[in-house]
C-alpha positions, 0 to 999 in steps of 0.5 A: 845795107843793114837790117833794122827794126823797121823802115821808121827805125832805119830812117831815124838812124840815117837822119840822126847820122847826118852832121846837121848844123843850125840853119841847114835846110831839109827839103821834103814834100807835102805828103811825108809819112808822119813818123818822118815829119815828127823826126824832121821837127825833132831835128829842127828843135835839137839842131836848129835846121829849117824844114821847107816843103816843096809845093805840089800841083792840085793832084799832089804831084811834086813840082820839080821846077819849084824844088830846083828853085828852092835849092840853096847852099844851105840845103843838106838833105832832100827827103821824100816818101816814094809812095805816100801811104794814103794817096796812090801817088808815086813820087818821081824818085829818079828825077828828084835824084837827078836834082839832088845829084846835080847840086851834091845834096844828100837824098833820102828815099822812104821806100816802105810802100814801094820796095817789092811793089814796083821796081826800085833801083838805087843806082837809077834813083841816085839816092844816098839813103833808102829805107824799107820794111820787110812786112809789106810787099816783100811779105816778110816778118813784122819787126824787120826792115833794111836800109841802104846807104851809098858807100861814098856817103858813109864817111860823111856820117856821124852815127849816134851809136856804133857797133863792132860789125859796122865800124871795124875799120875804126882805130881805138885809142889806147887807154 
């Protein structure tokens, strides 16, 4: 768990720590938060990834069977906003986690609207990454959020920046 500037900052740190390769696929939904989608587009431009949108029913609920059908060896991340900002929908985070886990795919949950509002259990959800803010339902200060990264995933990541607190296990070469 790490403190970040806000939920968007946390999501971006996680997104850009994943070692993307051209042709990798990011699965997401029709109701993603704007900042998330902008950074998916940035990854598409910079890394050559593909963004695929999982269809929803007429009420906006994600079609889990369609998500399962879209799984391929190229899918590297499933990224979902737990409770979209403007609709009142609640994505089936646990069911999505089961799909991601079954196929050994990284799973990022934007929990900005859910932590403190509804129960959120990363073990039940089986997410690899979760990001939230302190200022909404936790009633904390603006300008502070936190991220969760599942410990087993840390070795797969390549953060854009390092700090001595997070990476004290690195052995630096002698100059």
